[in-house]
N, C-alpha and C positions, 0 to 999 in steps of 0.2 A: 640577750633576746633582742630581736629586731622588730620594731613596730612600723608598720606601713599604714598610713592613713589613706582612706579612699578620698578621691577628689571632692566628693560631696561633703565629707567631714571637714576638709580644709576650707571649703567654701563657707561652711557654718562658722568656723573660727575666724575667718576674714570678716564675716558679717558681725561677729561679736565685737571686733575692734571698733567698728563704726557705732554699734549700739552703746558700748561703754563710753565712748567719747561723746556721742550726742546726748546721752542721758546725764552727762556731767559727772560720771564716776572718775574720769580722768580729765585734767585740764588741757592736756596735749595729746594729739593722736599718737605720737611716738611713744608716749607712756602707756597708752592702751595697747599698742602693738607689742611693746616689750612684755607687758603683763601676760598677754595671750601666748606669746612665744615662750615665756617661762612655763606656762601651763603645759604646752606641748612638750617642752623639754622634760618636764616632770613625768609625763606619761611615758615618754621614750626611755627615760633612765630608771624609773622606779616601778613600772607596771608589774614586773615579775616579783617585786617585794610585797605587793599588796596582799592583804589577807584573803585567802581563798575560802569560799563558802560552798558547802555541799549543795548540790542541786536538789530540787524537790523530789519526793519519793516517786512521783510519776515517771521520772527518767530511769529508775532502777530497772525497768523492763528491758532496757538495752544491755543489761548485764555487764556494765563497766562503770567504774567510779566516775561520776560527772562532778566537776568542780568548776567554779567560775569566780573571777575576782569581784 
């Protein structure tokens, strides 16, 4: 499965690096960057393995099984 992140999502993850560093969760910016990069890698590598949940009954009107992670 190939995961493509929208530019806005990547921008949020870049901002997260700064937030984690500035709030003191990580003592070095490189450590915060590595943490966020590992989170992105986890999404890329494991999204297809996450538990799928049935969509609410409202979507049954479309007459096809709706599931989302």
